[in-house]
C-alpha positions in Angstrom: -1.6 4.6 -13.5 -2.2 7.1 -10.7 -1.2 5.8 -7.3 -3.7 6.3 -4.6 -4.4 4.7 -1.3 -7.0 4.8 1.4 -7.0 5.0 5.2 -5.9 1.4 5.8 -3.0 1.7 3.4 -2.1 5.0 5.1 -2.2 3.3 8.5 0.1 0.6 7.2 2.5 3.1 5.6 2.7 5.0 8.9 3.3 1.8 10.8 6.1 0.8 8.5 7.6 4.3 8.8 7.4 4.2 12.6 8.9 0.7 12.9 11.8 1.3 10.5 14.1 -1.7 10.4 11.7 -3.7 12.6 8.8 -3.4 10.1 8.1 -7.1 9.9 4.6 -8.3 8.9 3.7 -9.3 12.5 5.0 -6.0 13.9 3.0 -4.1 11.3 -0.1 -6.1 12.3 0.4 -5.3 16.0 1.1 -1.6 15.3 -2.1 -1.2 13.3 -4.4 -3.5 15.2 -2.9 -3.5 18.7 -1.0 -6.0 20.8 -3.9 -8.4 21.1 -4.2 -8.8 17.3 -4.3 -12.3 15.9 -3.6 -13.8 12.5 -7.3 -13.7 11.9 -7.0 -9.9 11.8 -4.2 -10.1 9.3 -6.3 -10.3 6.2 -7.1 -6.6 5.6 -3.5 -5.7 6.6 -2.1 -8.2 4.2 -4.4 -6.9 1.4 -3.1 -3.4 2.1 0.5 -4.5 2.0 -0.1 -6.2 -1.3 -1.8 -3.2 -2.8 1.0 -0.9 -1.6 3.6 -3.3 -3.0 1.8 -3.5 -6.4 1.8 0.3 -6.5 5.6 0.4 -5.7 5.1 2.2 -2.4 6.6 -0.5 -0.3 9.0 -3.4 -1.0 10.1 -6.5 0.7 13.5 -6.2 2.3 16.0 -9.0 2.5 16.9 -9.7 6.0 16.8 -12.3 8.7 13.2 -12.3 10.0 12.3 -13.7 13.4 10.4 -16.5 11.7 10.3 -18.0 8.2 6.9 -16.7 7.4 7.6 -13.1 8.6 8.6 -10.7 5.9 10.3 -7.3 6.5 8.9 -4.3 4.5 10.4 -1.0 3.8 8.9 2.2 2.3 10.2 3.1 -1.2 11.2 6.7 -2.1 7.8 7.0 -3.9 6.0 5.7 -0.8 7.7 8.3 1.4 6.7 11.0 -1.1 3.1 9.9 -1.2 2.9 9.6 2.6 4.4 13.1 3.0 1.9 14.5 0.5 -1.0 12.9 2.3 0.2 14.3 5.6 0.6 17.7 4.1 -2.9 17.6 2.7 -4.2 16.5 6.1 -2.4 19.4 7.8 -3.9 21.8 5.3 -7.3 20.4 6.0 -6.9 20.7 9.7 -5.8 24.4 9.3 -8.8 25.1 7.1 -11.2 23.5 9.6 -9.6 25.3 12.5 -9.8 28.6 10.6 -13.5 28.1 9.8 -14.3 27.2 13.4 -12.5 30.2 14.6 -14.4 32.5 12.2 -17.7 30.9 13.2 -17.0 31.6 16.9 -15.8 35.1 16.2 -19.1 35.8 14.3 -21.1 34.3 17.1 -19.2 36.4 19.7 -19.8 39.6 17.7 -23.5 38.9 17.2 -23.8 38.1 20.9 -22.0 41.4 21.8 -24.3 43.4 19.5 -27.4 41.7 21.1 -26.0 42.6 24.6 -25.5 46.2 23.5 -29.1 46.4 22.2 -30.4 45.0 25.5 -28.2 47.4 27.5 -29.2 50.5 25.6 -32.9 49.4 25.6 -32.7 48.9 29.4 -31.6 52.4 30.0 -34.2 53.9 27.7 -31.9 54.7 24.7 -32.8 53.2 21.3 
């Protein structure tokens, strides 16, 4: 089975990566949804955690959580690999978009310069 994840799963993986040893479920929720997040917001985050756990990209870590219901998560080696791969793909996409935008503006500039030259030469009577 090919392992794939969407934006929400990527957000959760990034949050776990940033939180490190403090990657408890409640901290992940606050990192993804913000400090005013409530347990009502936890559904999609919990679904993403379960999907990532089923795929073997995160695992539950044994440690003393702040509360009984809070679980600490850690990214597996495969999860780190997938996250790095996603980030590399995103960086390549950004480069491609930046390159295409730069080429577009370069073409516009050259077309505008050639139009200005035509107007200049027409203005002084040379064609």
